[in-house]
C-alpha positions as CSV (number, residue, x, y, z in Angstrom):
1,X,228.1,-24.5,52.2
2,X,227.0,-22.3,55.2
3,X,223.5,-20.9,55.5
4,X,225.0,-17.4,54.9
5,X,227.0,-18.5,51.9
6,X,224.0,-20.2,50.5
7,X,221.9,-17.1,50.9
8,X,224.6,-15.0,49.1
9,X,224.8,-17.5,46.3
10,X,221.1,-17.7,45.7
11,X,220.2,-14.1,46.5
12,X,217.7,-15.1,49.1
13,X,217.8,-14.0,52.7
14,X,219.2,-16.4,55.3
15,X,216.5,-18.5,56.9
16,X,216.5,-18.4,60.7
17,X,216.8,-21.9,62.2
18,X,214.8,-23.1,65.1
19,X,214.6,-26.1,67.5
20,X,212.3,-27.6,70.1
21,X,213.4,-29.1,73.4
22,X,211.2,-31.4,75.3
23,X,209.9,-30.2,78.7
24,X,207.5,-32.9,79.8
25,X,205.1,-35.6,78.7
26,X,202.0,-37.0,80.4
27,X,201.7,-40.7,81.1
28,X,199.9,-42.6,78.4
29,X,196.5,-42.1,80.1
30,X,194.6,-40.0,77.6
31,X,191.9,-41.6,75.4
32,X,193.2,-40.6,71.9
33,X,194.1,-36.9,72.4
34,X,193.6,-35.1,69.1
35,X,193.8,-31.4,69.9
36,X,195.3,-29.1,72.6
37,X,194.1,-25.6,73.3
38,X,196.3,-23.8,75.8
39,X,194.5,-21.2,77.9
40,X,195.5,-19.2,81.0
41,X,193.5,-21.4,83.3
42,X,194.5,-24.8,81.9
43,X,195.1,-26.9,78.7
44,X,191.9,-28.2,77.0
45,X,192.4,-31.5,75.2
46,X,189.9,-33.2,72.9
47,X,189.6,-36.9,73.4
48,X,188.3,-39.1,70.6
49,X,188.3,-42.3,72.7
50,X,186.3,-44.3,70.2
51,X,186.4,-44.5,66.4
52,X,188.1,-41.5,64.7
53,X,184.9,-40.8,62.6
54,X,182.4,-42.7,64.7
55,X,179.2,-41.2,66.2
56,X,179.6,-43.3,69.3
57,X,179.3,-40.8,72.1
58,X,182.6,-41.9,73.6
59,X,184.5,-38.6,73.1
60,X,185.0,-35.7,75.4
61,X,187.2,-32.9,76.5
62,X,189.9,-33.1,79.3
63,X,191.6,-30.4,81.3
64,X,195.3,-30.5,82.1
65,X,197.4,-28.1,84.1
66,X,200.4,-26.4,82.4
67,X,202.8,-29.1,83.7
68,X,200.9,-32.0,82.3
69,X,198.9,-33.0,85.4
70,X,195.4,-34.3,84.4
71,X,192.9,-32.1,86.2
72,X,189.9,-34.0,84.7
73,X,189.7,-36.4,81.8
74,X,185.9,-36.3,82.0
75,X,185.3,-32.5,82.1
76,X,183.0,-32.8,79.1
77,X,181.6,-36.2,78.0
78,X,179.1,-37.6,75.5
79,X,180.7,-36.2,72.3
80,X,181.3,-38.4,69.3
81,X,184.7,-37.9,67.7
82,X,185.8,-34.4,68.9
83,X,188.8,-32.9,67.3
84,X,189.7,-29.2,66.8
85,X,189.2,-26.7,69.7
86,X,188.8,-22.9,69.6
87,X,187.7,-20.3,72.1
88,X,185.8,-17.0,71.8
89,X,185.0,-15.2,75.1
90,X,183.7,-17.8,77.6
91,X,182.7,-20.3,74.9
92,X,184.7,-23.3,73.7
93,X,184.0,-24.5,70.2
94,X,184.6,-28.1,69.3
95,X,184.5,-29.7,65.9
96,X,182.6,-33.0,66.2
97,X,181.7,-34.8,63.0
98,X,178.6,-32.9,61.7
99,X,178.2,-30.5,64.6
100,X,180.1,-27.6,66.2
101,X,179.6,-28.2,69.9
102,X,179.6,-25.0,72.0
103,X,180.7,-25.3,75.6
104,X,180.0,-22.8,78.3
105,X,183.4,-22.8,80.1
106,X,182.4,-21.2,83.4
107,X,179.3,-23.4,83.7
108,X,181.4,-26.6,82.8
109,X,178.7,-27.8,80.4
110,X,177.6,-28.1,76.8
111,X,175.5,-25.0,75.9
112,X,174.3,-25.9,72.5
113,X,175.3,-27.5,69.2
114,X,175.4,-25.9,65.7
115,X,174.6,-28.5,63.0
116,X,176.5,-28.1,59.8
117,X,174.3,-29.3,56.9
118,X,176.1,-31.8,54.7
119,X,179.2,-32.1,56.9
120,X,180.4,-35.6,57.7
121,X,183.9,-35.2,59.2
122,X,184.4,-31.8,60.9
123,X,188.0,-31.7,62.0
124,X,189.8,-28.4,62.9
125,X,188.2,-25.1,63.9
126,X,189.2,-21.5,64.5
127,X,187.5,-18.3,65.5
128,X,188.4,-14.9,63.9
129,X,188.6,-11.7,66.0
130,X,185.1,-10.8,64.9
131,X,183.6,-14.1,66.2
132,X,183.4,-15.7,62.7
133,X,183.9,-19.5,63.1
134,X,185.7,-21.5,60.4
135,X,185.7,-25.3,60.4
136,X,187.1,-27.9,58.1
137,X,185.3,-31.0,56.9
138,X,188.0,-33.5,56.0
139,X,185.6,-36.1,54.7
140,X,183.9,-33.8,52.3
141,X,186.9,-31.6,51.4
142,X,185.1,-28.5,52.5
143,X,185.6,-25.4,54.7
144,X,182.6,-23.9,56.3
145,X,182.1,-20.4,57.8
146,X,179.7,-19.8,60.6
147,X,178.3,-16.3,61.3
148,X,175.5,-15.7,63.8
149,X,175.1,-19.5,64.2
150,X,174.5,-19.9,60.4
151,X,176.9,-22.1,58.5
152,X,177.8,-21.5,54.9
153,X,180.3,-23.0,52.5
154,X,183.6,-21.0,52.5
155,X,185.8,-23.2,50.3
156,X,185.5,-26.6,48.6
157,X,187.5,-29.2,46.7
158,X,190.4,-29.1,49.1
159,X,191.3,-32.8,49.3
160,X,192.4,-33.9,52.8
161,X,191.6,-30.5,54.3
162,X,192.4,-30.4,58.0
163,X,194.1,-27.7,60.0
164,X,192.8,-24.1,59.9
165,X,193.7,-20.8,61.6
166,X,192.3,-17.3,61.3
167,X,195.0,-14.7,61.6
168,X,193.8,-11.1,61.2
169,X,191.8,-11.0,57.9
170,X,193.5,-14.1,56.5
171,X,192.6,-17.8,56.9
172,X,195.4,-20.3,56.7
173,X,194.4,-23.9,55.7
174,X,196.2,-27.2,55.6
175,X,195.3,-29.9,53.2
176,X,196.5,-33.3,52.1
177,X,199.3,-31.7,50.0
178,X,200.2,-28.3,51.4
179,X,199.6,-25.1,53.3
180,X,197.2,-22.5,51.7
181,X,196.1,-18.9,52.6
182,X,192.7,-17.4,51.8
183,X,191.4,-13.8,52.0
184,X,188.0,-14.4,50.5
185,X,185.5,-17.2,50.0
186,X,186.5,-19.8,47.3
187,X,189.9,-18.1,46.9
188,X,193.0,-19.9,48.1
189,X,196.7,-19.6,47.3
190,X,199.3,-22.3,48.1
191,X,202.2,-21.3,50.3
192,X,204.2,-24.5,50.5
193,X,204.0,-28.2,49.9
194,X,203.5,-30.7,52.8
195,X,204.6,-34.1,51.5
196,X,202.9,-35.9,54.4
197,X,199.8,-33.7,54.5
198,X,198.8,-31.1,57.1
199,X,197.2,-31.4,60.5
200,X,197.9,-28.8,63.2
201,X,198.8,-25.2,62.6
202,X,199.7,-22.4,65.0
203,X,201.1,-18.9,64.3
204,X,204.3,-17.9,66.1
205,X,204.5,-14.3,64.8
206,X,206.0,-12.4,61.9
207,X,204.0,-14.5,59.5
208,X,205.7,-17.7,60.6
209,X,203.9,-20.9,61.7
210,X,204.3,-24.2,63.4
211,X,202.7,-26.9,61.3
212,X,202.3,-30.7,61.8
213,X,201.7,-33.7,59.6
214,X,199.7,-36.2,61.7
215,X,202.1,-39.1,61.1
216,X,204.8,-37.6,63.3
217,X,206.3,-34.5,61.8
218,X,206.5,-31.0,63.2
219,X,207.7,-28.1,61.0
220,X,208.6,-24.5,61.3
221,X,207.3,-22.6,58.2
222,X,208.4,-19.1,57.7
223,X,206.4,-16.3,55.9
224,X,208.1,-17.2,52.6
225,X,206.9,-20.8,52.8
226,X,210.3,-22.3,53.6
227,X,210.0,-25.1,56.1
228,X,212.4,-26.7,58.7
229,X,211.8,-30.0,60.3
230,X,211.8,-29.7,64.1
231,X,210.5,-33.0,65.3
232,X,210.2,-36.5,63.7
233,X,208.5,-39.3,65.6
234,X,206.9,-41.0,62.6
235,X,208.5,-44.4,63.4
236,X,206.8,-44.5,66.8
237,X,203.1,-44.5,67.9
238,X,203.6,-40.9,69.0
239,X,201.8,-38.9,66.3
240,X,201.7,-35.1,65.9
241,X,198.0,-34.1,65.7
242,X,196.4,-30.7,66.3
243,X,199.1,-28.8,68.3
244,X,198.6,-25.9,70.6
245,X,201.1,-23.0,71.2
246,X,201.6,-20.6,74.0
247,X,203.4,-17.5,72.6
248,X,204.2,-16.1,76.1
249,X,206.2,-19.2,77.1
250,X,207.0,-20.4,73.6
251,X,205.6,-23.8,74.5
252,X,204.4,-26.2,71.9
253,X,201.8,-28.8,73.1
254,X,201.7,-32.0,71.0
255,X,198.8,-34.4,71.3
256,X,200.3,-37.8,70.4
257,X,197.0,-39.4,69.4
258,X,197.9,-43.2,69.4
259,X,200.6,-42.4,72.0
260,X,197.7,-41.4,74.4
261,X,199.6,-38.5,75.8
262,X,200.4,-34.8,75.5
263,X,204.0,-33.7,75.2
264,X,205.3,-30.2,75.7
265,X,208.3,-28.6,73.9
266,X,210.1,-25.3,74.2
267,X,210.5,-23.5,70.8
268,X,213.7,-21.5,70.5
269,X,216.1,-20.1,67.9
270,X,218.9,-22.5,67.1
271,X,222.0,-20.5,67.4
272,X,224.2,-23.5,66.6
273,X,223.2,-23.3,62.9
């Protein structure tokens, strides 16, 4: 049955199909890349290097150009197990175990750290338009909100909580079983199931998202919660961690974690469906 015929039979609108085509991939030279944040000047990449949850001071942040050339793999050093990245103005926020590390981008240095009391495994991070920071704690199943440098509990009991993204007045959250949306503290609503758990999340417009499961799955999730598998590398060491997305070029940047590389893909509508 065609997509159109299925839509007519079920009374649901036809789901637009999408695809990703590989553009490039770096050599396997990055020390456990976990997150990619594309910016106009470069790509920022968090490097865990040591243990995934170890306070070993081996982690850091690298800079790549938009074609995958490593500009510096030691731009910022001395972190523990850095994961999610977010930017607000000239500050880069990094989720790093029990601290949010704040980097002064023009000065190329750590400005200060924001300790998050009770946190053990800070993972992904996002900044809302008003400067409010949201950060997930995978180890404790919590989400924290930081306003004026002061952390407070935003949501709890979210097993396997990982990816997070503030979009307008909403906060989208990925957990070990699905994708959720929140419009107020301690209030979440499930949008769709994720059988392999959630990791990276990026909005692509019109309420649609790109979502990854760490093991090697990249999905397109539309506003209705319907998902389409775009990429499957789970049988290799190329994982799909905390992706970045450039809406101007429609480029998806995938940190492969154990693959020790970053791969870039072009997102497009699949007119062959």
